[in-house]
SETIVEX-694557 format. One record per atom (N, C-alpha, C): y, z, x. Coordinates in steps of 0.1 Angstrom, whole numbers, padded with zeros to 4 digits, always signed. Last residue first. Example, Ala and Ser with C-alpha at 12.3 -4.5 7.8 and 13.67 -1.06 7.14 Angstrom:
residues 2
-0022+0071+0128;-0011+0071+0137;+0000+0079+0129;-0057+0078+0132;-0045+0078+0123;-0033+0078+0132;
***
This chain:
residues 298
+1025+0910+1123;+1026+0898+1131;+1037+0900+1141;+1001+0935+1116;+1015+0932+1118;+1016+0920+1127;+0975+0929+1093;+0979+0931+1107;+0994+0927+1108;+0956+0945+1067;+0966+0935+1071;+0970+0939+1086;+0932+0951+1041;+0936+0953+1055;+0946+0942+1059;+0922+0969+1012;+0929+0957+1018;+0934+0960+1032;+0898+0980+0989;+0904+0981+1003;+0910+0968+1007;+0895+0995+0959;+0897+0982+0965;+0904+0984+0979;+0877+1015+0935;+0884+1013+0948;+0884+0999+0953;+0864+1022+0913;+0875+1013+0911;+0883+1010+0924;+0843+1039+0922;+0840+1027+0914;+0851+1017+0913;+0846+1062+0937;+0847+1049+0944;+0847+1037+0935;+0840+1083+0921;+0855+1080+0923;+0856+1067+0929;+0813+1087+0923;+0818+1080+0911;+0833+1075+0913;+0792+1085+0947;+0806+1090+0946;+0813+1082+0935;+0767+1074+0945;+0768+1087+0952;+0782+1093+0949;+0771+1050+0932;+0761+1059+0927;+0763+1073+0932;+0789+1039+0951;+0794+1042+0937;+0785+1052+0931;+0772+1034+0972;+0783+1044+0974;+0788+1048+0960;+0754+1015+0961;+0749+1028+0965;+0760+1038+0967;+0771+0994+0956;+0765+1001+0944;+0760+1015+0948;+0799+0996+0979;+0785+0991+0975;+0781+0999+0963;+0834+0991+0973;+0823+0999+0977;+0810+0992+0972;+0852+0961+0984;+0849+0971+0974;+0836+0978+0978;+0878+0945+1001;+0865+0951+1002;+0863+0961+0991;+0895+0913+1003;+0895+0928+1000;+0880+0932+1000;+0890+0893+1033;+0892+0895+1018;+0891+0910+1016;+0909+0892+1065;+0897+0891+1056;+0900+0892+1041;+0939+0905+1067;+0927+0904+1075;+0915+0904+1066;+0972+0891+1061;+0960+0898+1056;+0948+0895+1065;+0999+0896+1082;+0989+0886+1078;+0977+0894+1073;+1034+0906+1078;+1019+0908+1080;+1011+0896+1077;+1060+0898+1075;+1057+0908+1085;+1042+0910+1088;+1070+0863+1075;+1065+0874+1068;+1060+0885+1079;+1090+0835+1072;+1087+0846+1081;+1082+0858+1073;+1082+0801+1067;+1084+0815+1061;+1081+0825+1071;+1098+0769+1071;+1088+0780+1075;+1092+0793+1069;+1115+0749+1067;+1105+0752+1057;+1095+0762+1060;+1134+0747+1086;+1123+0739+1088;+1112+0741+1078;+1153+0766+1078;+1156+0752+1077;+1145+0743+1079;+1130+0790+1062;+1141+0787+1071;+1144+0772+1070;+1126+0805+1029;+1122+0796+1040;+1133+0793+1049;+1121+0837+1016;+1129+0826+1018;+1124+0818+1030;+1092+0848+0996;+1101+0849+1008;+1109+0836+1010;+1094+0851+0960;+1088+0845+0972;+1097+0847+0984;+1089+0878+0936;+1095+0866+0941;+1088+0861+0953;+1081+0912+0946;+1083+0902+0936;+1090+0890+0942;+1077+0925+0969;+1070+0930+0957;+1071+0920+0945;+1071+0912+1002;+1079+0915+0991;+1070+0920+0979;+1054+0904+1023;+1064+0914+1026;+1074+0917+1015;+1034+0886+1016;+1047+0881+1019;+1058+0891+1022;+1008+0900+1017;+1009+0886+1017;+1023+0880+1021;+1013+0927+1015;+1006+0922+1027;+1007+0907+1028;+1027+0927+0990;+1034+0931+1003;+1027+0926+1015;+1007+0919+0973;+1019+0911+0974;+1026+0914+0987;+0988+0941+0976;+0984+0927+0978;+0997+0918+0981;+1003+0964+0968;+0998+0963+0982;+0994+0948+0985;+1009+0957+0941;+1020+0959+0951;+1015+0958+0965;+0983+0955+0931;+0992+0944+0930;+1004+0945+0940;+0974+0981+0934;+0968+0970+0941;+0977+0958+0942;+0989+0995+0915;+0990+0998+0929;+0985+0986+0937;+0980+0983+0891;+0995+0984+0894;+0997+0986+0909;+0952+0985+0891;+0958+0972+0893;+0973+0973+0896;+0940+1013+0910;+0943+1006+0898;+0952+0994+0901;+0934+1021+0936;+0924+1024+0925;+0928+1018+0912;+0934+1011+0971;+0940+1013+0958;+0930+1015+0947;+0936+1017+1005;+0927+1017+0994;+0935+1020+0981;+0944+1000+1035;+0948+1007+1024;+0939+1006+1012;+0954+0997+1066;+0941+0998+1060;+0943+1007+1047;+0973+0979+1089;+0973+0986+1077;+0959+0986+1071;+0976+0977+1125;+0969+0975+1113;+0973+0984+1101;+0994+0959+1151;+0990+0972+1144;+0985+0969+1130;+1004+0936+1160;+0990+0938+1161;+0985+0951+1155;+1033+0953+1170;+1027+0940+1168;+1012+0941+1170;+1035+0986+1155;+1036+0977+1166;+1030+0963+1163;+1051+0999+1126;+1039+0994+1133;+1042+0985+1144;+1075+1006+1115;+1069+1015+1125;+1057+1010+1132;+1083+0985+1098;+1093+0990+1108;+1086+0998+1119;+1063+0981+1081;+1066+0970+1090;+1076+0974+1101;+1064+1005+1067;+1052+1002+1076;+1056+0991+1086;+1085+1007+1049;+1086+1014+1062;+1075+1010+1072;+1075+0995+1026;+1087+0989+1033;+1089+0995+1047;+1055+1013+1019;+1051+1000+1024;+1063+0994+1031;+1071+1035+1010;+1062+1036+1021;+1059+1023+1027;+1084+1025+0987;+1092+1030+0999;+1083+1031+1011;+1061+1018+0971;+1070+1008+0976;+1078+1012+0988;+1050+1044+0967;+1042+1034+0974;+1051+1023+0979;+1071+1056+0953;+1067+1062+0966;+1060+1051+0974;+1071+1040+0930;+1083+1041+0938;+1080+1045+0952;+1045+1047+0920;+1048+1033+0924;+1061+1032+0933;+1047+1076+0916;+1037+1070+0925;+1040+1056+0929;+1061+1098+0906;+1068+1086+0911;+1059+1077+0920;+1047+1119+0894;+1047+1118+0909;+1054+1106+0915;+1052+1114+0867;+1055+1127+0873;+1056+1126+0888;+1043+1087+0864;+1057+1091+0862;+1061+1104+0869;+1016+1090+0869;+1024+1081+0878;+1039+1084+0876;+1009+1107+0848;+1008+1112+0862;+1016+1103+0871;+1013+1092+0825;+1021+1104+0827;+1021+1108+0842;+0994+1071+0830;+1008+1068+0828;+1017+1080+0831;+0970+1086+0832;+0975+1078+0843;+0989+1075+0842;+0967+1095+0806;+0969+1105+0817;+0975+1098+0829;+0963+1071+0793;+0975+1080+0789;+0978+1089+0800;+0940+1061+0805;+0952+1054+0806;+0965+1062+0803;+0922+1081+0797;+0925+1079+0812;+0938+1071+0814;+0922+1077+0770;+0927+1090+0775;+0930+1088+0790;+0909+1052+0769;+0923+1053+0764;+0929+1066+0770;+0884+1058+0781;+0892+1048+0786;+0907+1050+0782;+0873+1078+0764;+0876+1081+0778;+0885+1071+0784;+0872+1065+0738;+0879+1077+0741;+0883+1079+0755;+0861+1043+0726;+0869+1040+0737;+0877+1053+0742;+0847+1052+0704;+0840+1044+0713;+0848+1041+0726;+0868+1066+0689;+0856+1073+0695;+0849+1065+0706;+0902+1057+0696;+0889+1055+0689;+0877+1061+0697;+0931+1070+0694;+0920+1072+0704;+0907+1070+0697;+0952+1073+0677;+0952+1061+0686;+0940+1061+0696;+0948+1097+0665;+0946+1085+0656;+0946+1072+0665;+0953+1116+0685;+0940+1113+0681;+0938+1100+0673;+0976+1126+0697;+0974+1112+0697;+0961+1107+0692;+0973+1153+0692;+0985+1147+0687;+0983+1132+0686;+0950+1158+0707;+0950+1160+0692;+0961+1153+0686;+0958+1154+0733;+0947+1146+0728;+0947+1146+0712;+0977+1174+0735;+0982+1161+0736;+0971+1151+0730;+0960+1197+0734;+0970+1194+0723;+0975+1180+0723;+0947+1193+0758;+0939+1193+0745;+0949+1190+0733;+0967+1197+0777;+0960+1184+0776;+0953+1182+0763;+0994+1216+0763;+0982+1214+0770;+0976+1200+0768;+1019+1216+0749;+1018+1224+0761;+1005+1221+0769;+1044+1204+0730;+1030+1200+0734;+1027+1206+0748;+1064+1225+0709;+1061+1218+0722;+1046+1215+0724;+1069+1218+0675;+1063+1227+0685;+1061+1219+0698;+1085+1201+0659;+1080+1214+0653;+1075+1223+0664;+1091+1182+0678;+1102+1187+0670;+1098+1201+0664;+1067+1172+0687;+1073+1183+0695;+1086+1188+0688;+1060+1152+0668;+1052+1165+0669;+1060+1176+0676;+1078+1131+0673;+1077+1138+0659;+1071+1151+0660;+1071+1125+0699;+1084+1129+0696;+1085+1137+0683;+1045+1116+0696;+1047+1127+0705;+1061+1133+0702;+1048+1094+0678;+1041+1106+0674;+1044+1118+0682;+1062+1076+0695;+1068+1081+0682;+1061+1094+0678;+1044+1071+0715;+1056+1077+0718;+1063+1083+0706;+1024+1058+0700;+1021+1070+0707;+1034+1078+0710;+1037+1035+0691;+1032+1044+0681;+1029+1058+0688;+1042+1023+0717;+1053+1026+0707;+1049+1036+0697;+1016+1019+0728;+1026+1027+0734;+1037+1032+0725;+0993+1005+0722;+0998+1013+0711;+1009+1023+0717;+0985+0993+0746;+0991+0984+0735;+0998+0993+0724;+0991+1004+0778;+0986+1008+0765;+0993+0999+0754;+0995+1007+0805;+0992+0994+0800;+0985+0996+0786;+1005+1028+0818;+0992+1030+0812;+0987+1017+0806;+1029+1019+0828;+1020+1026+0837;+1006+1028+0831;+1041+1006+0806;+1042+1000+0819;+1031+1006+0828;+1035+1021+0782;+1033+1007+0783;+1032+1002+0797;+1042+1047+0790;+1029+1044+0784;+1025+1030+0784;+1069+1043+0798;+1059+1047+0808;+1045+1045+0803;+1082+1033+0774;+1082+1026+0786;+1071+1030+0796;+1078+1054+0756;+1072+1041+0753;+1071+1033+0766;+1093+1074+0769;+1079+1076+0767;+1072+1063+0764;+1119+1062+0766;+1113+1064+0779;+1098+1066+0779;+1121+1062+0738;+1122+1049+0745;+1116+1051+0759;+1121+1089+0732;+1110+1080+0727;+1110+1067+0735;+1129+1109+0761;+1132+1104+0748;+1121+1093+0744;+1113+1138+0776;+1117+1124+0777;+1119+1118+0762;+1103+1163+0770;+1118+1161+0772;+1122+1147+0773;+1075+1165+0768;+1084+1172+0758;+1099+1170+0759;+1063+1149+0787;+1059+1149+0773;+1068+1155+0763;+1078+1156+0810;+1077+1142+0806;+1074+1142+0791;+1074+1184+0812;+1087+1179+0810;+1087+1165+0805;+1046+1184+0816;+1052+1191+0804;+1066+1186+0801;+1042+1173+0840;+1038+1165+0828;+1044+1171+0816;+1072+1181+0859;+1057+1182+0856;+1055+1174+0844;+1095+1183+0885;+1091+1175+0873;+1076+1176+0871;+1099+1197+0909;+1105+1202+0896;+1100+1195+0884;+1072+1205+0931;+1080+1195+0925;+1086+1200+0912;+1053+1221+0942;+1067+1226+0942;+1077+1216+0935;+1029+1208+0943;+1030+1218+0933;+1044+1225+0932;+1025+1175+0943;+1033+1185+0951;+1036+1196+0941;+1013+1164+0922;+1006+1164+0934;+1012+1174+0944;+1012+1176+0889;+1020+1175+0901;+1011+1174+0914;+1000+1181+0864;+0998+1168+0871;+1007+1166+0883;+1005+1196+0837;+1011+1198+0850;+1011+1184+0858;+0999+1212+0809;+1004+1199+0813;+1011+1200+0826;+0971+1233+0811;+0985+1232+0810;+0989+1218+0815;+0939+1220+0799;+0947+1227+0809;+0962+1225+0805;+0907+1213+0794;+0919+1217+0787;+0927+1225+0796;+0891+1186+0812;+0894+1200+0810;+0906+1201+0801;+0888+1158+0814;+0876+1166+0811;+0879+1181+0808;+0909+1144+0823;+0907+1144+0808;+0896+1153+0805;+0927+1159+0850;+0915+1154+0844;+0915+1155+0829;+0950+1172+0859;+0949+1158+0862;+0937+1152+0853;+0956+1200+0859;+0959+1192+0847;+0957+1177+0849;+0952+1221+0875;+0961+1211+0880;+0965+1201+0869;+0931+1237+0865;+0945+1241+0864;+0955+1231+0868;+0907+1224+0874;+0912+1223+0860;+0927+1226+0858;+0901+1204+0899;+0907+1217+0898;+0914+1217+0884;+0892+1178+0901;+0882+1188+0898;+0888+1202+0897;+0914+1163+0909;+0908+1160+0896;+0899+1172+0892;+0918+1174+0934;+0929+1176+0924;+0923+1173+0910;+0895+1166+0947;+0898+1180+0946;+0908+1182+0934;+0897+1139+0948;+0887+1144+0939;+0889+1159+0937;+0932+1129+0945;+0920+1133+0953;+0910+1139+0943;+0947+1101+0930;+0945+1115+0930;+0932+1119+0938;+0961+1074+0951;+0956+1080+0939;+0954+1095+0940;+0950+1059+0982;+0960+1064+0972;+0953+1070+0960;+0947+1062+1014;+0937+1062+1003;+0944+1068+0991;+0956+1045+1043;+0961+1052+1031;+0950+1051+1020;+0964+1044+1078;+0954+1044+1068;+0959+1051+1055;+0979+1025+1103;+0981+1034+1092;+0970+1032+1082;+0984+1020+1138;+0977+1018+1126;+0980+1029+1116;+1001+1024+1160;+0991+1013+1161;+0983+1011+1148;+1037+1029+1161;+1023+1033+1160;+1014+1021+1159;+1069+1038+1175;+1059+1027+1172;+1045+1033+1171;+1081+1062+1177;+1089+1051+1171;+1080+1039+1168;+1076+1095+1177;+1069+1082+1177;+1077+1072+1170;+1084+1122+1176;+1086+1114+1188;+1079+1101+1189;+1085+1136+1153;+1074+1139+1162;+1074+1130+1175;+1106+1124+1141;+1107+1138+1144;+1097+1142+1154;+1096+1098+1136;+1107+1100+1146;+1108+1114+1150;+1078+1105+1116;+1073+1099+1129;+1083+1101+1140;+1095+1114+1097;+1087+1124+1103;+1080+1118+1116;+1108+1090+1089;+1116+1102+1093;+1107+1111+1101;+1087+1073+1081;+1095+1069+1093;+1103+1082+1099;+1076+1087+1058;+1069+1083+1070;+1077+1081+1082;+1083+1097+1033;+1091+1101+1045;+1085+1097+1058;+1063+1091+1016;+1075+1083+1015;+1085+1086+1026;+1043+1110+1019;+1043+1099+1029;+1055+1089+1027;+1054+1143+1017;+1051+1131+1010;+1052+1119+1020;+1041+1169+1039;+1052+1161+1033;+1046+1149+1026;+1030+1185+1061;+1029+1188+1047;+1041+1182+1040;+1012+1170+1086;+1025+1171+1081;+1025+1173+1066;+0991+1177+1113;+0992+1176+1099;+1006+1179+1094;+0980+1162+1143;+0991+1169+1136;+0991+1167+1121;+0957+1161+1170;+0959+1160+1156;+0971+1168+1151;+0948+1165+1195;+0953+1152+1193;+0958+1150+1178;+0937+1191+1195;+0950+1189+1201;+0956+1175+1199;+0924+1203+1166;+0922+1193+1176;+0936+1190+1182;+0913+1214+1138;+0917+1220+1150;+0914+1211+1162;+0926+1201+1108;+0916+1199+1119;+0921+1205+1132;+0931+1215+1076;+0936+1211+1089;+0926+1211+1100;+0925+1223+1051;+0915+1215+1057;+0920+1210+1071;+0946+1237+1040;+0934+1245+1044;+0923+1237+1051;+0963+1217+1032;+0966+1224+1045;+0954+1232+1050;+0957+1210+1007;+0951+1202+1018;+0953+1209+1031;+0973+1226+0990;+0958+1229+0991;+0952+1222+1003;+0998+1215+0991;+0995+1226+1000;+0980+1230+1001;+1003+1181+0992;+0996+1191+0985;+0993+1203+0994;+1012+1161+1008;+1023+1169+1002;+1016+1181+0994;+1002+1151+1039;+0997+1154+1026;+1007+1164+1020;+0996+1130+1068;+1005+1135+1057;+0997+1140+1045;+0988+1131+1103;+0984+1130+1089;+0994+1136+1079;+0984+1115+1134;+0993+1123+1125;+0988+1120+1111;+0967+1113+1163;+0966+1111+1149;+0975+1121+1142;+0964+1098+1195;+0971+1107+1187;+0968+1103+1172;+0947+1096+1228;+0951+1091+1214;+0957+1102+1206;+0939+1107+1251;+0953+1105+1250;+0957+1098+1237;+0911+1108+1249;+0919+1121+1251;+0934+1119+1249;+0905+1084+1222;+0903+1090+1235;+0911+1103+1237;+0891+1080+1189;+0902+1082+1198;+0898+1088+1211;+0870+1080+1172;+0872+1068+1179;+0884+1069+1189;+0871+1105+1159;+0858+1101+1167;+0860+1089+1176;+0894+1103+1145;+0894+1111+1157;+0882+1108+1166;+0886+1089+1122;+0895+1083+1132;+0894+1090+1145;+0870+1109+1110;+0864+1096+1115;+0873+1089+1125;+0889+1127+1103;+0879+1131+1112;+0872+1119+1118;+0904+1112+1084;+0910+1116+1097;+0900+1120+1107;+0887+1109+1063;+0891+1097+1071;+0897+1101+1084;+0884+1137+1056;+0873+1128+1059;+0877+1116+1067;+0904+1154+1046;+0904+1151+1061;+0892+1142+1065;+0909+1159+1020;+0899+1167+1027;+0897+1164+1041;+0942+1148+1024;+0932+1153+1014;+0922+1163+1021;+0959+1127+1036;+0949+1135+1044;+0938+1141+1035;+0972+1100+1036;+0967+1107+1025;+0955+1116+1030;+0980+1087+1059;+0991+1092+1050;+0986+1099+1038;+0972+1089+1091;+0965+1089+1078;+0975+1095+1068;+0981+1070+1119;+0986+1078+1108;+0977+1077+1096;+0978+1068+1155;+0974+1064+1142;+0980+1075+1131;+0982+1055+1187;+0987+1065+1178;+0985+1060+1163;+0956+1049+1213;+0967+1045+1203;+0971+1057+1195;+0935+1050+1230;+0947+1058+1233;+0959+1054+1224;+0915+1033+1218;+0913+1047+1221;+0925+1056+1224;+0924+1015+1189;+0925+1015+1204;+0924+1030+1208;+0907+1004+1160;+0913+1015+1168;+0912+1013+1183;+0909+0988+1136;+0907+0983+1149;+0912+0992+1160;+0912+0995+1109;+0923+0999+1118;+0921+0993+1132;+0887+0989+1098;+0899+0980+1095;+0911+0983+1104;+0872+1011+1103;+0870+0999+1111;+0881+0989+1109;+0882+1028+1083;+0885+1031+1097;+0883+1019+1106;+0872+1014+1060;+0886+1017+1062;+0890+1020+1076;+0844+1014+1065;+0851+1002+1064;+0866+1004+1066;+0836+1041+1065;+0835+1033+1077;+0843+1020+1077;+0846+1049+1038;+0849+1056+1051;+0848+1047+1063;+0849+1045+1010;+0848+1034+1020;+0852+1039+1034;+0862+1077+1004;+0858+1064+0999;+0858+1054+1010;+0849+1109+1014;+0859+1099+1015;+0854+1085+1011;+0833+1131+0992;+0831+1122+1002;+0843+1112+1002;+0855+1158+0980;+0843+1149+0980;+0844+1139+0991;+0860+1191+0987;+0867+1178+0987;+0856+1168+0989;+0861+1223+0976;+0853+1211+0976;+0862+1199+0976;+0866+1251+0997;+0872+1242+0988;+0865+1229+0988;
***
């Protein structure tokens, strides 16, 4: 099974500032590239736990007594750490978004390159697929997700067309969806607009922003003082949440000040954000929109 090169591999793992006997978590295991790199830095008593909700990722499990792979969504971080006997850990790595393997498996329906059934589920056992979103959501909800998650100016018109079309016949494949929305997809911007449409539906199917918020809120509870977060985002909606949380522990508004005007926040950012080199982008196109942020628990 082909899983492409992990993005910002050395930089992301270096950001964890690994202690040889520490406990670390890779919340987006995928092909296991980041996890294998973490294990190289751990001593005999170090531990690495990894999460992945996609059953395909289980085939990449690492045979190492220091390693545990958990087939669950990372929104359940705290619950499963407790289950495995860890109340405090030393670092968390996350590489969000869709894995290269998921994009390259046509039947999963993530990519605009293939004609496939409308699916887009990261967890293949999830009850909500892209088919349900496209064919069962009302016009107002479709407009909301296309506008909010796809940042599409023509969201209202797109939503109306989808609803009008499915009255006659359900929209079952990615090619049908493209044809239905063709008038809103100019030739010179085809890939960009299609990517935004697919992103919007995918975020809704997988509750990606809600999951990210739930996860981030738990990180300050499970990390030890001095523990690190090393997180890669691929689009502005995700990156905005990560940036704000690392800066002040909130997703909107500002933290409250005490009577002395001081603010208590759970993390301090470490350095500026990091983007891949031109050489890495040339080698791995998925890296082009990646942004790595690192923070330390105070």
